[in-house]
C-alpha positions in Angstrom: -28.0 27.9 -7.5 -24.4 29.1 -7.1 -23.4 32.4 -8.6 -21.1 32.8 -11.6 -18.0 33.8 -9.5 -18.3 30.7 -7.3 -18.6 28.4 -10.4 -15.6 30.0 -12.0 -13.5 29.5 -8.9 -14.7 25.9 -8.7 -13.8 25.4 -12.3 -10.3 26.8 -11.8 -9.7 24.5 -8.8 -10.9 21.5 -10.8 -8.5 22.3 -13.6 -5.6 22.7 -11.1 -6.4 19.3 -9.6 -6.5 17.7 -13.0 -3.1 19.2 -13.9 -1.6 17.9 -10.6 -3.0 14.5 -11.1 -1.7 14.3 -14.6 1.8 15.4 -13.4 1.7 12.8 -10.6 0.7 10.0 -13.0 3.5 10.8 -15.3 6.2 10.3 -12.6 7.6 6.8 -12.5 6.2 4.8 -9.6 8.7 2.9 -7.4 8.9 -0.8 -8.4 8.6 -3.7 -6.1 12.3 -4.5 -6.2 13.4 -1.1 -4.8 15.1 -0.9 -1.4 13.2 -0.1 1.8 14.2 3.5 1.8 11.6 3.9 -1.1 8.9 3.4 1.5 7.3 6.3 3.3 8.8 6.9 6.7 5.8 5.8 8.6 5.9 2.4 6.9 9.7 1.9 6.8 9.9 1.1 10.5 7.4 -1.8 10.0 9.6 -3.8 7.7 10.9 -7.0 9.4 14.6 -7.3 8.3 15.2 -10.3 10.6 13.0 -12.8 8.7 12.1 -13.8 5.2 8.4 -14.2 4.5 8.7 -18.0 4.1 10.9 -18.7 7.1 9.8 -21.7 9.1 9.3 -21.3 12.8 11.6 -23.8 14.6 8.9 -24.4 17.2 6.2 -25.4 14.7 5.5 -29.1 14.9 4.8 -29.6 11.2 4.3 -27.8 7.9 0.6 -27.5 8.6 1.1 -25.3 11.6 -1.5 -22.6 11.6 -2.9 -23.8 8.3 -5.4 -26.3 9.5 -9.0 -25.6 8.8 -11.7 -26.2 11.5 -13.0 -29.2 9.5 -9.7 -30.9 9.5 -9.0 -30.0 13.2 -12.3 -31.6 14.3 -11.9 -34.9 12.6 
């Protein structure tokens, strides 16, 4: 079993972590409508500004392009 000094240190660290977590939870989280600069730098470069999510590909033959299941394809 661990000695008293080790348990005291562990308890102090746990209390510090709890205080940090409480402070972090009280800060307002960025909403979904905020600009891209709210993203972390490693994710900001991955945002595609040239296209919207629902843009149609002009080369797609119909609206079911890439949405056909194997059962439909094999009929």
